[in-house]
TORROLUM-454436 format. One line per 10 residues: number of its first residue (from 1); their letters; for each residue x, y, z of C-alpha. Coordinates in steps of 0.001 Angstrom, whole numbers, plus 500000, padded with zeros to 6 digits. Last residue first. Layout:
NUM	A	X,Y,Z; ...
This chain:
851	KAPTESQGAS	797627,195230,826238; 797292,193252,829574; 796689,189779,829178; 793109,188225,830041; 792852,185717,832733; 790985,182375,833217; 790266,181389,829668; 789252,178025,829414; 785675,178646,829406; 785937,181147,826514
841	PKAALKTAAT	786567,184678,826792; 783859,187300,826168; 784825,189428,823232; 787257,192388,823754; 786398,196007,823328; 785438,196700,826911; 788058,194456,828144; 790693,196517,826580; 789429,199701,827843; 789763,198323,831540
831	QEKRKESPEK	793037,196743,830801; 794278,200152,829599; 792953,201921,832757; 794457,199175,834842; 797872,199734,833243; 797641,203266,833729; 796853,202921,837562; 799826,200717,838044; 802271,203342,836346; 804408,201744,833546
821	RSPAEAGDVG	807928,200963,835022; 807561,197364,833869; 808067,198587,830239; 811638,198783,830792; 813280,202209,830684; 815055,203112,827514; 818775,203964,828192; 820207,203780,824637; 821852,200406,825378; 818480,198832,825592
811	QGSNETASSM	817269,200137,822147; 819052,197284,820412; 817494,194913,822631; 814047,196389,822279; 814505,196046,818421; 815611,192529,818782; 812880,191740,821131; 810326,193092,818540; 811766,191203,815653; 811839,188136,817884
801	VQMALVPQLS	808252,188660,818767; 807270,189226,814994; 809202,186029,813936; 807327,184072,816639; 804036,185589,815524; 804498,184292,812035; 805585,181114,813366; 802837,180445,815893; 803843,179912,819290; 803571,176426,820759
791	ENSKKWRRAG	800921,175068,823040; 801865,172983,826131; 802167,176012,828521; 798613,177227,827776; 798363,180647,826085; 796885,183434,828340; 793748,184968,826586; 793060,188035,824513; 790262,189637,822427; 791437,192240,819945
781	SRTNFEYVRG	788252,191913,817886; 790221,191430,814402; 793423,190033,815296; 792049,187658,817972; 794655,187424,820666; 796713,184507,822320; 799150,185034,825017; 802634,184409,826060; 804155,185433,829457; 806989,187795,829785
771	TVPDRAEGDF	805320,189576,832824; 805262,193152,831563; 806065,192821,827905; 803348,190185,827338; 804579,187847,824497; 802627,187745,821259; 800176,185020,819564; 797677,185299,816694; 794680,183434,815472; 792582,183374,818490
761	ITNLKTMTQS	789123,182811,817155; 786082,184692,818815; 783723,184558,815811; 783733,187669,813642; 780025,187965,812231; 780035,189702,808809; 776917,192108,807897; 775553,192997,804416; 774500,196490,803712; 775853,196219,800288
751	SVCFTFHFLS	778234,199123,800987; 779674,197528,803977; 778547,197807,807650; 780662,196034,810279; 778982,193961,813079; 780660,193191,816344; 779537,190386,818738; 779158,189661,822518; 776740,187411,824183; 776484,185047,821124
741	TSHAKGAPPC	773072,183197,820974; 771246,185786,818819; 773229,185045,815791; 770863,182607,814180; 768003,185205,815002; 769488,187426,812337; 771335,190727,813158; 769579,194002,812892; 769979,196157,809744; 772824,198595,809658
731	CSRLRTLLLL	772528,202459,809264; 770564,203512,812599; 772320,200611,814693; 775729,201783,813580; 774994,205486,814368; 773797,204651,817868; 776925,202584,818387; 779075,205498,817047; 777508,207756,819713; 778071,205344,822677
721	GLHGLLGLLL	781509,204967,821408; 782133,208672,821266; 780895,209039,825058; 783133,206162,826127; 785952,207692,824314; 785543,211023,826091; 785190,209391,829382; 788404,207467,828870; 790160,210639,827772; 789241,212443,831037
711	LAGLTVVFPV	790218,209639,832998; 793605,209368,831405; 794078,213112,831626; 793631,212986,835413; 795813,210062,835907; 798646,211811,833734; 798155,214995,835645; 798396,213445,839038; 801260,211094,838221; 803096,214184,836760
701	YWASPSYLNE	802403,216625,839645; 805393,215282,841791; 808077,216142,839417; 810962,215532,841643; 810723,211857,841373; 810916,212144,837624; 808960,209463,835533; 809442,208613,831964; 806692,206608,830589; 807444,204638,827240
691	RRTVVTFGPT	804915,202744,825255; 805583,200334,822597; 802905,199269,820379; 802936,195895,818504; 800313,195558,816013; 800143,191916,815171; 798578,190647,811655; 796511,187934,810744; 796385,184903,808405; 794213,182147,809646
681	TTTVTTPNPI	795359,178655,810872; 798582,179821,812487; 801405,177312,812572; 802999,177548,815905; 806762,178173,816367; 808552,178843,819837; 810096,182012,821054; 813200,181754,823407; 812539,183600,826822; 813640,187314,827283
671	VRISLTVTGT	815507,187978,830440; 815049,191596,831838; 818029,193183,833558; 817618,196199,835620; 820812,197755,836808; 821590,200080,839784; 825111,201613,840359; 826420,202691,843740; 829615,204374,844935; 831375,203576,848173
661	KTLHTTKDRA	833867,205555,850203; 836565,203952,852394; 838243,205917,855352; 841616,204343,856423; 842101,202619,859702; 840636,199133,859144; 841227,199054,855467; 844964,199774,856253; 845319,196457,857966; 844079,194404,854919
651	SLLNDDTIHV	846196,196533,852570; 844708,199297,850551; 845125,199628,846814; 841597,198274,846095; 839813,200526,848703; 837905,202964,846331; 834740,200945,846434; 832128,200312,843796; 828768,198789,844695; 826582,197358,842015
641	RLSYVWNTDL	822791,196952,842989; 821241,194586,840539; 817458,194291,839788; 816852,191062,837873; 813605,190360,835971; 812728,186862,834560; 813162,185218,838212; 812276,181638,838310; 815850,180003,837879; 816449,176578,839246
631	GSEYDFRSAL	813075,175521,838073; 814603,172711,836146; 813220,174422,832841; 814394,177897,834050; 818108,177412,833932; 819909,180427,833078; 823456,180204,832186; 826352,181440,834190; 828757,184417,834373; 827092,186807,832000
621	ILRSTNSGAS	829554,189866,831960; 828994,193483,832716; 832086,195453,831656; 834450,197559,834110; 836247,200957,833535; 838170,202801,836368; 840548,199826,836675; 842087,197846,839378; 839116,195716,840450; 836574,193267,839206
611	PSFTFHSNEN	837709,193451,835623; 835248,192343,834433; 831989,192605,836285; 829725,189647,837075; 826184,188237,836572; 824605,184947,836748; 825353,184643,840459; 822293,182265,841265; 820352,185446,842195; 822375,188515,841606
601	GENIFYHFSR	819915,190973,843310; 822169,192674,845922; 825716,193710,846446; 827235,192954,843104; 830953,193930,843174; 833408,196315,841732; 836727,197413,843351; 838328,200657,842488; 841710,201879,843449; 843528,201614,840032
591	PDSDRDQCKI	841820,205123,839059; 843711,206513,842004; 841615,208355,844693; 840765,211884,845636; 838449,213151,842711; 837033,209757,842089; 836084,208338,838584; 834038,205594,837425; 833126,203971,833888; 830628,201428,833571
581	RFGNINTGVA	830214,198871,830620; 827627,197366,828725; 828203,195663,825398; 824541,194357,825322; 825787,191844,827962; 829528,191285,827387; 829328,187544,826809; 831002,185263,829114; 828449,182610,829141; 826425,182680,825817
571	LDVPIQLSFF	822840,184198,825922; 820099,181529,825749; 817491,183588,827772; 817643,186479,825561; 818951,189744,827078; 817080,193015,828064; 818976,195818,829768; 817844,198888,832053; 820316,201342,833282; 821001,203222,836459
561	NPSCVPEEDN	824506,205087,837758; 825656,205386,834139; 828351,206597,834635; 830044,206170,837979; 831163,208487,840753; 833347,206989,843432; 832757,208705,846601; 834954,211667,848005; 836168,211699,851597; 839348,210156,851450
551	VELVNVTVSA	841165,212724,853600; 843340,215566,852834; 844303,218174,855601; 843196,221791,855173; 845543,224152,856637; 843712,227110,858397; 845680,230154,858789; 844669,233065,861315; 846155,236298,861234; 845843,238824,864203
541	TTSKEQDSAQ	844066,242194,864895; 843784,244901,867457; 840891,247008,868876; 840010,249985,871050; 836676,251488,872051; 834372,248489,872168; 836873,246218,874043; 837804,244852,870540; 839701,241752,869327; 839929,241144,865599
531	VTFIHKQTTE	840344,238189,863568; 842020,238185,860060; 841905,235425,857423; 843917,232708,855579; 842500,229457,854322; 844872,226587,852847; 844314,223525,850724; 841399,224877,848496; 839445,222815,845939; 840641,219259,846344
521	YDLRALIRVD	841020,219791,850087; 837502,220453,850654; 836034,222070,853735; 832494,221818,854506; 830785,225035,855383; 830376,227011,858725; 833663,226103,860306; 834165,227053,863890; 836756,229359,865778; 836294,229650,869643
511	GKTPSIWFIN	837397,233482,870395; 835198,233189,873707; 832899,236216,873594; 832237,236780,869882; 832633,233191,868975; 834300,233144,865579; 832700,231753,862303; 834294,230297,859424; 833207,229700,855866; 831994,232969,855267
501	TYDRTGAGAV	830911,234574,851742; 830619,230882,850367; 830964,229696,846837; 834207,231680,845684; 835602,231417,849169; 835117,233453,852406; 837121,234026,855728; 839492,236731,854389; 838720,239717,856377; 837140,241080,859475
491	ISYTIVSPPW	836426,238029,861612; 835215,238923,865030; 836012,238843,868755; 834623,240969,871439; 836699,241658,874620; 834870,242558,877681; 837449,244983,879514; 839563,243787,882338; 838686,245728,885606; 841194,247114,885443
481	DEDIAHVRGI	842768,247845,881938; 845521,245299,880874; 843361,243796,878022; 843916,240347,876977; 843479,238272,873715; 842910,234796,872857; 842277,232818,869703; 840626,229288,869675; 840869,226255,867422; 838814,224034,864972
471	SSGVKTIESV	835554,224008,866678; 833052,221991,864756; 829852,223448,863115; 830192,221664,859936; 831807,218135,860595; 835501,217875,860059; 836097,215759,856642; 838664,218131,855273; 840815,217516,858270; 842005,220717,859926
461	SFVYSLNRFV	845391,222166,860720; 845229,225529,862677; 847786,228257,862642; 847378,231432,864566; 849318,234674,864142; 850666,237375,866493; 850109,235320,869395; 848739,236250,872889; 846535,238833,871265; 846498,242224,872903
451	PFFENVPKIR	843634,244523,873565; 844507,248341,873764; 844952,250072,877024; 843734,253138,878554; 839881,252505,879060; 838928,254702,882084; 837196,252666,884908; 834078,253853,886622; 834326,253576,890396; 830941,252822,891740
441	IYIYIINDFS	829834,254541,894839; 827226,252849,896772; 825571,255016,899542; 823329,253291,902156; 821149,255588,904267; 820448,254398,907645; 817331,255618,909626; 816862,257220,912979; 814193,258156,915779; 815450,258513,919251
431	IYFPYKSSNN	814984,256446,922385; 812333,254165,920767; 810316,252080,923301; 806838,253673,922708; 806924,253686,918850; 803330,254040,917815; 803254,257216,920026; 802510,257515,923640; 806431,257703,924489; 806763,260705,922260
421	PHAIDQVRVT	810009,260227,920417; 812966,262583,921127; 813498,265627,919123; 816761,265843,917032; 815756,263115,914898; 818555,261084,913226; 819942,260305,909695; 822756,257764,909851; 825202,257518,906962; 826565,254154,905471
411	LTYVEVGPNP	829095,253666,902767; 829876,250749,900269; 832625,251703,897824; 832333,249688,894605; 835181,248851,892004; 838175,248005,894267; 840393,246113,891923; 843664,246841,893907; 843029,250147,895462; 846107,251030,897749
401	PNELDITGTM	848275,249612,894539; 846930,252317,892144; 845396,251084,888981; 841956,251362,890071; 842372,255191,890877; 840059,256208,893820; 842234,259065,895428; 840908,260771,898772; 838755,263402,900033; 835506,262906,898078
391	VLRGSVTPEL	832637,264959,899442; 829238,264105,900917; 826863,266961,901762; 824267,265650,904282; 824947,268200,907050; 826093,267042,910517; 829864,267609,909985; 829701,270468,907248; 831077,268790,905002; 830474,265058,905308
381	AFNNSGFGSL	833777,263035,904453; 834920,260485,901777; 838329,258550,901253; 838515,257402,904737; 835018,255786,904045; 836716,252954,901953; 834620,250200,903516; 831946,251665,905761; 831190,254655,907853; 829881,258101,908037
371	GTFIFQNNSP	828024,258334,911503; 826003,261565,911531; 823328,263383,909529; 820899,265578,911341; 817072,265949,911807; 814201,268443,912510; 810644,267206,912150; 809165,267358,915694; 809577,270980,916642; 808237,272162,913249
361	DADIDKCYNG	805011,270194,914001; 803495,268100,911122; 805926,265180,911326; 806761,264041,907980; 810445,264063,908549; 812420,264558,905248; 815309,263311,903332; 816357,263595,899650; 817709,267211,899371; 819579,266467,902782
351	LDVLFTGPAT	821576,263973,901226; 823554,266399,899089; 825597,264287,896693; 829062,263957,895168; 831166,267056,895758; 834563,266677,894370; 837582,267626,896956; 839806,264849,895653; 840159,264595,891922; 838319,262045,889789
341	NENVEKRFAS	840697,259839,887950; 838657,256619,888565; 835690,258132,887167; 832735,258345,889712; 829429,256592,889406; 826942,257109,892207; 824117,254756,893615; 822334,256046,896535; 820083,253846,898934; 817136,255159,900949
331	PNCEPPNDNV	815695,256802,897907; 813822,258549,899178; 815201,259236,902645; 812989,259117,905742; 813207,261024,909087; 811609,259040,911922; 807983,259525,912650; 806094,259684,916021; 806957,263039,917397; 803460,264119,918372
321	DEIVITIEME	800851,266199,916743; 797565,267251,918511; 794103,266304,916814; 791317,268762,917976; 788035,266946,918341; 784996,269302,917804; 781266,268526,918909; 778059,269102,917035; 774743,268123,918900; 771627,266347,917538
311	RARGSSPSDE	768342,265655,919253; 765773,262959,918465; 762155,261818,918720; 761752,258140,917546; 761312,256975,913972; 764070,254335,914630; 766155,252957,917428; 763831,254861,920056; 764523,257629,922363; 766917,259181,919858
301	VRVVLSINPH	770309,260903,920604; 772630,262197,917536; 776249,263255,917689; 777451,265460,914785; 781265,265194,914429; 783786,267898,913630; 787483,267045,913284; 790197,269698,913651; 793770,269078,912429; 793217,270958,909274
291	LRLPLADRDI	796350,271256,907029; 798215,268034,908316; 794658,266582,909074; 793813,266554,905596; 796252,265033,904855; 798761,263043,906739; 800772,264173,909519; 797980,264171,912370; 797401,260421,911595; 794336,259148,913264
281	RGAVQLEGTA	793941,255502,912756; 790471,254032,913252; 787856,253589,915937; 788732,256126,918531; 785899,256231,921246; 782698,258160,922137; 780824,256647,924999; 777091,257415,924512; 776029,254561,926753; 773729,252587,924511
271	PNISFRRDSS	774991,253403,921069; 778539,253193,921959; 780143,255845,919737; 782582,255269,916985; 785461,257667,915541; 787947,257268,912740; 785153,256344,910327; 783886,259693,909744; 780462,259938,907802; 778781,262570,910068
261	QISYFLESPS	775762,261131,911832; 777480,259756,914918; 774939,257678,916926; 773457,257279,920390; 770401,255315,921342; 768388,256210,924782; 766832,254253,927464; 766233,256942,930199; 766639,255860,933743; 763414,255966,935773
251	DGDDPDRATI	762634,259663,937375; 760343,260665,934282; 761050,258698,931393; 759123,260919,928832; 761421,263696,929592; 764281,261937,927882; 767996,262520,929188; 771252,262832,927484; 774774,261803,928173; 778255,261836,925855
241	NAVSTGPSQE	781160,260477,927568; 784428,261640,925612; 787464,260446,923913; 787822,256865,925156; 790525,254930,923351; 789122,251869,921736; 791319,251971,918763; 794871,252992,919807; 795785,256575,919453; 797867,257733,916777
231	EPIRYIRQKT	797337,261569,917142; 797051,263157,920647; 793442,264183,922037; 791702,267337,922552; 788054,267792,923133; 785507,270730,922338; 781731,270728,923081; 781406,270381,926767; 777888,270628,928055; 776887,267025,928498
221	TFYPREDNIN	773130,266849,929681; 772079,266489,926079; 768252,266391,925490; 765513,263816,924532; 762506,264960,922594; 758936,264710,924063; 755848,263302,922817; 756847,259725,922254; 753881,257604,922989; 752727,255556,926055
211	IININVTGTS	750160,253029,925557; 747178,252829,927923; 746159,249268,928664; 742307,248167,928683; 741553,244847,930331; 738115,243405,929525; 736364,240918,931809; 733188,239036,931200; 730011,238447,932935; 726786,236528,932174
201	NLGDSDTVTI	723247,237458,932852; 719754,235797,933664; 717206,238642,934519; 714230,237114,932316; 714709,239672,929518; 718566,238782,929027; 721470,240306,930804; 725169,240994,929511; 727754,242220,932140; 731131,243616,931348
191	NLFYSHPDKE	733574,243788,934170; 736222,246579,933230; 740002,246348,934308; 741872,249589,933330; 745701,249956,932904; 748272,252858,932706; 746605,255005,935116; 746421,258593,934247; 749186,261495,934544; 752183,260485,932477
181	YDFEKTSFIA	750343,258281,930131; 747610,260992,929335; 744407,259589,928149; 741789,261578,926075; 738454,261010,927527; 735107,258858,927412; 736442,255685,925874; 733739,253775,924207; 732718,250220,924574; 730235,248833,921902
171	GSQSISFPAT	727805,246221,923237; 724817,247139,921171; 723080,248860,924224; 726143,251162,924454; 729170,250719,926812; 730983,253546,928373; 734438,254256,929659; 736371,256617,931793; 735979,254313,934811; 733684,255587,937663
161	APLLSYKLKA	730997,252982,936857; 733328,250240,937791; 731624,248292,936270; 730121,247710,932858; 726672,247062,931568; 725007,245454,928400; 721334,244624,927947; 720156,241522,925776; 717049,240927,923665; 716033,237355,923697
151	NEPDAADVQY	717180,234902,921092; 716311,231904,923209; 719947,231054,923243; 720926,234578,924247; 723992,236000,922291; 727247,238085,923004; 729952,240008,921079; 731494,242953,922766; 732786,245630,920388; 735938,247448,921238
141	IREPPTGERV	737608,250964,921076; 734889,253233,920096; 736259,256729,920418; 737282,259487,922667; 740286,261219,921344; 743899,259295,921240; 746297,261346,923344; 747850,258044,924811; 747428,255090,922667; 744874,252552,923481
131	YIMVTEIAMN	745608,248992,923970; 742801,246167,924639; 743354,242756,926021; 740278,240414,926329; 739946,238223,929361; 739879,234735,928214; 737414,232159,926636; 734049,233580,925739; 735493,237148,925617; 737656,235937,922796
121	GRFVPHENKD	734743,235314,920529; 731199,234884,921641; 729834,235617,925112; 726674,233679,926303; 723128,234701,927637; 722050,232453,930347; 719366,229989,929585; 715547,229841,929783; 714085,226349,929184; 712433,224541,926108
111	TVHVTLRNLD	710784,221270,926585; 711996,218086,924786; 709075,215608,923972; 709807,212017,924542; 707491,209322,922862; 707760,205950,924267; 707056,203007,922002; 706262,199197,922555; 707974,195955,921635; 706992,192738,923604
101	TRGTTDEVFI	708493,189269,923908; 707503,185633,925045; 710274,183443,924968; 709571,181565,928190; 712467,183324,929960; 710781,186792,929351; 711607,189055,926447; 711701,193056,926441; 711894,195671,923498; 711665,199276,923920
91	QLDFRKPMTE	711084,201624,920874; 712027,205431,921524; 710342,208021,919472; 712214,211403,920053; 710775,214912,919794; 712366,218416,920005; 715108,217498,917513; 718378,219317,918388; 719738,222896,918021; 717466,225197,920099
81	YDLIPNGTTV	716134,222630,922441; 719557,221197,923396; 719669,217917,924991; 722998,217006,926272; 724764,214367,924209; 725697,212391,925826; 723991,213393,929206; 722663,209960,929561; 718976,210910,930235; 716889,208435,932076
71	VRFELGGKPE	714079,205880,931195; 712755,203831,934332; 712283,200401,935124; 710301,198254,937790; 710211,194451,937469; 712199,194096,940762; 714104,197138,941652; 714641,200676,939686; 716281,199266,936686; 717906,201401,934113
61	IDFAETLPKS	716892,202429,930554; 718926,204770,928537; 718355,208189,926599; 720578,210686,924880; 722195,207952,922537; 720288,209383,919432; 718689,208132,916169; 715823,210129,915098; 713582,208235,915765; 715012,205649,918291
51	NVITPRIAVG	715613,201851,918125; 716288,198981,920303; 715823,200758,923674; 716154,197758,925905; 713910,196207,928636; 715534,193259,930303; 716225,190250,928122; 715777,186899,929726; 713038,188194,932033; 712260,186586,935370
41	ESALPSLTVS	712892,183026,936533; 709057,182307,937043; 708242,182674,933387; 705310,180241,933495; 702873,182608,935184; 703477,185175,932394; 705627,188221,933506; 704384,191814,933707; 707282,194527,933039; 706988,198101,934711
31	FNYVAVGAAS	707376,201681,933560; 708834,204963,934711; 709448,207797,932334; 712089,210827,932137; 714394,210232,935139; 717501,212621,935030; 720586,210508,935124; 722821,212744,933104; 721990,216497,933367; 719212,218175,931703
21	NEEVTSTAPL	720118,220844,929273; 716708,220662,927792; 713856,219620,930027; 712140,216134,929523; 708673,215367,928349; 706541,211908,928297; 704266,209866,925861; 703167,206521,926364; 703106,202920,924969; 703638,201605,927331
11	GQLLQSRRGA	702515,201626,930987; 702977,197895,931379; 705527,196279,929211; 704761,192383,928905; 701652,192520,926473; 702413,189519,924327; 703972,188699,921038; 705000,184982,920571; 708654,183963,920493; 708024,180725,922519
1	S	704558,179581,922875
């Protein structure tokens, strides 16, 4: 039946051997397959290695023909006795077409084989390069590394046997002599053979190279030691060719390296060729070459760039002078001052003292002066002709007609080399060396004339309202000296008043007269002062008169210029309010020229002044009644700004051209409402306190001090209140339960230790001095509330208010300020203090009046 195990593999199980290192395809074992009679079509699965122990792919099964098969090596991997397992168990499986199968084992033993020795390290893959320095004594130079797969003992040998090398039984290669690069071969090739005990061997190659070393110093072949060159040679100019040889190089060209050891940057040497060249500027005329024209250089030659054998040689270069510098003068421009009355023949300057030629050789540094020229040169000469002595030969008076205003003469003189330039110098195209000297001779004028004013006196008319700093006129003086001297103007007398040291100023350079203080016709109508014109040496004076022209420049001044008034609401029309009147004066206007009118704050035109014009005194009159009931009037405090002008006597045409001045008076008028009568239910009393705060704008510290004092006082009062409350609680028994419903209450201790509770009953009325509104108050606790508009004022309180109003009205003409000027911060502090002492307001109270 299918899948049954049968004996199909003939010759198995079996054992076989194979030699290590066998190539691919080597037969290991032959076997055949026997089929059952029913398997006429052969095998379904040919024999296959299905498993090996250990696992390997080194074996495979290939057919020999028919049902014959053999096990062969694959060569991957190659069997190695020394490194791989020595036994392999191969399981071979086969199946015929009827489904019958067979599985059997083939055991393969790997047998050892003697192998060639092998080199290890670099010799295993390439020729080994070995380098030996010449002059090195005999020594070991290399160790050959070889091994035998069977661990047999190895022998070493080398060829050719004549080579000066030997090899030990351990594989160490030794040199047998001290090599000389110049005499011995430079390279040796050695064949190293390693042999095992059975005679198998392997051969490797070693290349030994002898390294040349520096054992000889190079030497200079150039014999010359002194060289001469002119100065100022261009960089790159060749000076000398330094040559040398190295004995180590034999007949081949020497590869040497040249350098300059001395620190001189004027020369350089080509490191490969030894050519000495100019590298920087060489100036024979500058130090130190001017004194010592010889330059010493130490040239060094080496047979390697560094750490080689070297030799040094000193050479001397002599620098020769050439005529390469023109004569130069310092300074190249001369400035001389000569008085205009200097006599002819006067010596001015010797140019030879300021000029020199810096060429070192005397034959190259001689020069002469020629070519005196320039404007006015006919007045000057060089004496002797080619010398540098400049002498004045003519007259240079500035006032003479031949010299009209000539202040400076510009002369030129040529300074020139006697010797010709050297064509090889830095100036190859110059025919001669020369320079130009400029001489500027300034004619110094002599002050001979006094300054003269065009007028002996000056008169200026100036309006008294001319702005400070304005120019009011100009004085002018001339000086006949040439050139004209700079004239300085000044005021020397009479430019001051009682209040000012100087009220006039004059421009020192232009003579422009300006005012330094406001002119006042009413004080001084004429100013007379003296001005001076000076040319620093001579001076002259002139008189100046300034007539001040009158202008309406004074404002009306009225007294008082600020006032506070209080009037009852029912004051009769036409009444002179509180008998108030203002009186004005103007220093430059007639008393009849005043005109009064209220410019601001006169709502509904309740107020006017009488007379309104033509007098220096006018009264404040109530022009119309107040009407608060209908709502026409709502303002209880009027702030009037009154203007007083001085144009009453001018016609309409004159008002457009004449200056008008305006004075201002400010009035504060408080309207006091009529008091109403209300019957009080309980007797009481009213304490009216009038506070007056005076504030000066200039006293900036007053608000600060007042505020700080109020805060300190408030803190002190709070502290005292706490102490008093503690004292009252300690001496008075507590209130009964019937009184516990009141949020705020006050208790007073009497001798019988009884308590009296004060209910918050508003038994008094008064008018708030700030707002004018009526408020109710408790005469004992001080609690307050605003009175409703439909309630009447209590009779007693009304009389007190009238008394207070009358008192305040009588005090109005004395200049007392209205209570409204109290500082806001002060009012808030007072209200806060009042709130602390007051009882809690009832439900109908929305505000608490200020105390």
